[in-house]
N, C-alpha and C positions, 0 to 999 in steps of 0.2 A: 472431337476436340478433347485434349487432355490438359491436366494442370500444367502450369509453367514448370520447367525443370528446376527452377530455384525454389519451388514451393513443395517439393516432394521429398519424402524420406529416401535416402540412398542405400544405406547399409542395413535397414530394418524393414520388415514387412509391417504394413499398417492394416488394422482391422478395426474400424470404428463405425459408428452410425452417422458420422458427418457426411452429409450428402450435398449441402449447399453452403455458400459463404466462404470465408477466408481459410478455413481449415480443410476444405474439400481436397481429397487426394486424387480422385478420378471420377469418371462418369459411370463406373460399374456399380451394380447393386441396386439400381433404381427399381428393379422388380420385387425387392424385398422390403418389409416394413422398416421404417426408420426409427425404431424405438426398441428398447429392451426392458423387460423380457417380452418375448413374443413366442408364438407357437409355430413359427416358420423357421427358416434357417437364418443364420447371421452370426456376427461376432458374439462370443461369450466372454465374461470377465475372466481375466487371467490371474488366479490367486498368487502366482509366483511374482507378479508385479506389484502386489500390495505392499504398503509400508510395513516395515517390521514393528513389532510391539516395542514400546519405549517404557523403561522402568522409571516411573515418576514416584508416586506414593502408592504402590501397587502396580498392577500391569495395565497400561493404557493401550488399547487396540480396538479395531473395529469388531463390534459384536452385534448380533441380531438383537433387537429390543426384547427385553424380558417381560414387558408389559403388553397387554392386549391392545392392538391398534384397531380403531374403528374408522375406516376410511370413508364411511358412508354417511356419517351424521351431517356434515356440512352440506353435502349434495341433497340429502333428504330435507333438511331445513330450508334450503333455497327453494326447492320445489314446493314444499308445503306452506312456508311462512312468508316468503318474499314474492314469489310469482303469483299473479292473479290468474283467473281461469283462461283468459286470452293468451297470456304468456305461456302457460302450461300447454295449451292446445298448439301453439306455434312450435314449442320445443319438441313435443311428441311428433308433430307432423314433419319437422325438419329431420329428426332422427330416423323416422320410418323411411323418408325419401332417400336419405343418404346411406342408411344401413341396408336398404332393400336389395342392393346389388352385391352385398357381401356374401361369403359362403355361409351356409346355414349354421355351421358349428360356431362361427364368429358371432352370428346373430344371437344364438342361444346363450353364449357366454356373456355377451354384452347386456342382453335383457336380464340375465340373472344379477348382474351388477346394479342395473337400474332398480330391480326388484329389492335388492338389499338396501338401497337408499330410501325407497318408498314403494310400498306394495302397489299403490295405484299407478305410479310412474312406470314401473316394470310391466304391469299388466297392460296398460294402454299401449306401450311400445310393442309388446309381444302380440297383442291382438292386431295391431296395425300391420305387423309383419306376417300375420297368419300362423303364429307359433302356438303351441300347446302351453297354456298358462300353468298347468300342473307340472309339466316338465321344467318350466322356468323356476317354479317354486322349489322343486327338488334340487336343481342346480344351485340355487341361491343358498341352500343349506350346506353346501359342500365347501371344502377349502379350495383355494385357487388351484392347487395341484390336482385335487380330485376332479374339479370341474374341467380342467384341461384334459385329463385322462378320459373322462366320460364323454367328451365331445371331440375326440380325436378325429373321427371320420364321419 
């Protein structure tokens, strides 16, 4: 089953992560992750399609943040300060159950992120998956790019 002909691009190729809903282009790509960035194949941002800089009072354009971002504080606070022991146990159990079927490299990367949020959190998930906690600790100390490279295969 394909998208209705009135809802498809005609003169341009589309390459998006839209898989469901109104903007869906076709049924292809279901074997790939539906998010970016990922370590598999899929569409990449096209810098040539970016908006050009606009001269306002200085140059306005998209820039990477110059400040350090800590994406793990809120997740760690939720785990430590909001959840009780039962909720933490359920969370870890659910993650271990669902992540158990993933490739080992994905398990390692994800456990490193949990570890960055909270050491106990990452350790419990890693042990539940039968992973080496020392390896998780090393991966957690790496940048996202280094972690992806270290777990390529």
